[in-house]
N, C-alpha and C positions, 0 to 999 in steps of 0.2 A: 810246575803247574801248567796244565794245558789250557787252551782257549776255552774248552768246554767248562772249565772250572771258573771262568770269569762270571761275575755276578754284580748286581747292585751293591752298594755299600753294606758291609757286614757289621752288625752290632754284637759285641760280646760284653759280658759283665763278670767281674771277678771281685767279690767283696765290695769295697767302696769305690772301685774304679770301673768306669765304662770305657770301652775302646771301640771306635768306629774305624773300619779299615776300608779304604777305597780299593776295589778289587777287579780292575780290568788291566792286568799287567802287560798284556801284549800291546795295548795301545797307551801305555804309560799312565794308566788310571784316568784317562780322559773321561770326563763326566758327561753322561747322556741326559736327555730331558727327563726320562723316567727316574733317574737317580736323584733328582732334586726333590721330588715328592717323598722319596724314601728317606732322604736325609731329614726333611722337616718332620716326618713321622718319628724318626729315631730321636731327634732332639726333644720332641714332646714326651716320648717314653722316658727319657733320662730325667727330665725335669719332674715327672710325676713319681719318680722312685726316690724316696727320701734316703734310701740306703746309699745312693750314689753320691759321692762327694767330689769327684774329679773326672773329667773326660779327657781321653787321649785320642787324637785324630792322626791317622797315619795311612800309608799306602802299601800295597803288595808289590814286591819286585824291586826293580832298580831305580824307580822314580817315585816321588810322592804323587805328583799329578801333572799332566799336561794341560790342565784347565778344562774349559767347557768345549764341547764338540763344535768345531767351526762350521760343520755342515749345516747345523741349525741356524747359525748366524747368516750363512750364505743364502739359505732358502728365503729368509726374511728379506735380505737385501735385494733379491731378484724378483720378489713377489710383487704383483700389481695390486694386491689387496693388503691394506694395513693390518698387521697382525700384532698380537701381544709380543713385546720384545723378549727375545731369549735372554737378553741381558737383565731385564727386570725380574725374570724368574730366578736367575742365578743370584742377583742382588738380594732378593728376599731371603735366600738360603744363607748367604754370608752374613747379612745383618742379624738374622735369627741366631746364628752361631755366636756372634759377638755379644748378643744380649742374654745368653744363657746365664743363669744365676750362679752356677757352679764354676770354679776355675777350670780352664781348658789349656791343654798342652798340645801343640802340633809336633809330632815326631817325624821329622823330615828325613826319611830313609834314603832320599836321593833328590834329583832335580825337581824344581818347582817352577812352573811356567804359566804365563797367561793369567787367566782368572784365578787359578789356584794359588797364585802369589797373594791374592787378596783373601782367599779362604784361610790360608795359614796366618795372615796378618790379623784376622779377626779373632784368632786364639790369643789367650793371655800370655802364653810363653811359646817359644819356638826353639826346639833343640834339634840341631841338624848334624849329619855326618860331615866331616871336614872335606869331603869330596863333592858336596852338593853345589848347585849353581841355580841361578834364577834369571829370568828376564820377562819383561812386560812388553809384548809386541804390538800394543794398540796402535801406535803411530805408524808402524810399518804396514799394518793391515787397513789403515784408513778408518779406524774406529775411535770415536770419542767415548771414553770409558764412562761408566755410570758414576753419578756424583758422589754417592756415599763411599765408593771405592777410592776415588781420588781423595776425598776427605780423610779416609783412614790412612792413606799414604802420608798425607801432609801432617796430620796430628801425631802419627807414630814415628815417622822417619824424618820429618822436617821438610820445609819448603824446597830447599836446594836438592835434597835427595829425591824428592817426589818429581821435580822437574827433570832431573837427570834420568831417572828410570823410565818415566812416561814418554819424554820427548826424544830420547835417543834410542830407545829400545835396546840399550846396551846390556849384554850378558855379563853378570858378575859372579865371582866364586865365593866360597864359604867365608874366607877371611874378610873379604870386603862386605859381605852380608853381615858379618859380626861387627865390623867397624861402624857401619851406619846404623846399627841397632835393629836390623831385621831379625837376626838371630839372637836369642838369649844366650846360647852357648853353642860351640862347635866342637865335636869330639870325634875321635877315630871310630870307624864303624863298629869295632868290637866293644866299644864302651857306650854305644848309643843306648842300649836297653838299661844299663846300669844307671846312667844319668837321668833317663826318663823316670825310672823307678824311684830314684832318690827324690826327685822333685814331686812326683805324684804322691809319695808317702808323706812328705812335708805338708802338702796342700790338703790331703785327706785327713790329716791329724789336727788341722786348725778349726776354729769355731765357724761352722757353716753359715749361720745367720749373720754374724759380723762380717764375714767375707763377702756374702751376697750383697749386703748393704753398702760396703765400701767399694765394691766393684761398680755398683750402680752409680755411686757418687763420683767416682773417678771418670766414668764414661760421660756423665753429665757435664763435668768440668771441661773435659777434652772437647766436647761438642759445643761449648759455650751456652749450655742450656741447664745450668744448675738449678734444681728445685731446692732452694735454701731451707724452706720449711720442712720438706721431706727429709733432707739430710740431717737437720737438727732433731727431728723426731726420731730417726733411726739411732742417732747418738744417745738421746735421752733414754730410749727403750733399752739400749744395750747396757746402760748403767744399772738397770734393775732386772737384768735377764738372768736366767739359769746359767747361761754360758759364762758370764763374767764371774758368777759365784764359783763355778767349777774351775775356771781359769786361775782365779786368785788362790783358791784352796790348793790346787795342784802345784802352783808356784811355791807356796809356803811349805808344802810337803815334799818338795823337790822330786816330783814325779811328772810324767806326761799327763796332760789333761785328757779326760774322757768325755768328749762332746757327743 
């Protein structure tokens, strides 16, 4: 791929699966300001398409992403005029990804750095090549990271791991990423697509309304903001739904359900 082939994120759809591919390989898929609006638009498209049951997020080339363009952060840091935070725009994208109703998989085709570590963490699952690595350089750059990103690290990786990664800016490899729970699984490069396909197929075959509701409840619990009435209502509705009727029928007939 030549640099002229670089572009904003690319959205592709194949059956029940949507794939968003970060596509600036020469710069390790570093996200530009314009890319953030593109991603928000793509997320809206995906949620509006009832045929899409799972999203895979990945990158082109040898890295997943080097994070957000530091030039944008530097411009704000040196400006005499208060501007909208580049971090707040990026934060909105990451939070929107985390709140997508469908299950999401980050296909980590290579290294993941800076803000893109949080982008990947906002996905429900992260499958990486066994040669990937990550680091969060905020402390080295003099940046206090945005609060929802820190919260995501703490709730998903635990207090001690969040402190280690944020305060030391230490780079860690795939096996350590797997040990601390950052990666769902680590596989050889030649097995990456097979493992992503396997998980995507499982998720696409499950009941979409039940998964959407449980994902919402899980996030509310993790954030300490559980809407108990809403969670109870979703549970009661599921007990009378077409999904549970089909699920029970398929189980008794010893066949995959057709949701």
